[in-house]
C-alpha angles and dihedrals in degrees: 000000000000129000116252110255097011091132090050090049091056090049095050097041095086090052091050090050092047094051092044088053092048092049090051096048100042103031114017100042097047090045090050090050094051093046092048091048093051092041093239094128117128134151090257090062091053089053094045100045100027115034099028093047092049094047091047091054090048092051092047094053091044090054092049092051093048093045089055090048090053092051092049093047093049090051095048098043100038115117116257115268118250117244 
């Protein structure tokens, strides 16, 4: 038994990793630097700007992959059109 969308997951995984890396380099690290410089850094900020941002990106890419699976499935399994 295979998981639905496992092939799509393997296709989209490099894109997820790339965008996670870009978010880290261009948003999280500069934000961390500013907050550390101004001494605003608390554990709540790590949760807000780190974990929630990462989980939100993961959920967004998961939704995109499953939306595409639903479109493919509806195309394949739709009844033939009448002439």
